[in-house]
Steps between C-alpha positions, in 0.01 A plus 500: 500500500709451815391568858676838503291656223130550434304668224383851572545870443852631564488773763766702319432476124131403528524216245338161553795262527655240725550681829800404711529473873685827565704599804375829640840577650778367275611143561861593587366680809315185606811287450699738720231494769495120504879480513550765768195449725541340840158340476266410218320737266146560624179610333396848621132406498565174687827537697477148641531357149849448357528581129764386251504817291405867514161615370408409143186571299381414151565844360686534169573322175850379413571800276419748777698297754797535264457879491570503875771233499787709359450781751469252788830344395659845476377593849612169651850523349561874541323586825362207702791254505776764516320659797479164676868435436651845557245698700397833350570532129468788259285449195344706228134579555437485129254332268575145621438588865188703418354218289580236762344697788195586292452133406499390866270787600265426210461132598409595856266780392326278244428235764382764749251626242378144434443455875318834527273403210420174681361697792779636717402839644616801298338823387404539137735801461794308645429200276480723192837655592656154539357380168633812325846446653498133401420599142787752488742240636374231262542728196856581609587133558366407155707776337192700402607797713835636617376610842265411784353845560538637851566155651839482671704191581681534831808304604538425870785346693870571528 
């Protein structure tokens, strides 16, 4: 087993497998930040510390990482890079965009819930709402559901 995997429960599928070191925000965003930043990338919790990469956590197995990979590639090639090159671009807010945005939101929400369970302050009702939302998103991402309930993905920017 290499240094970028460890045994554990996959946050997405729930199976005990080799868990990979997963980027929370897709790697292509981190590459762009490194390439275009005037200074170094810094850690938000310790801004005096320079980091080589954006945040990663042991989160998902290889199979679940692959579920996200195709939509990340689609977003990078159809939205992210064209926008960098040409400014505002038109794109279809279809299934690919919805899946991609939900996958990024789910990763962040999952880690927020983990932190709340470790003792960060949050009301029981709020935590239950977050856990329910995470479950809806997870079922959608695994193909077990065709929707994410009343959760809405919002696009910001030009």
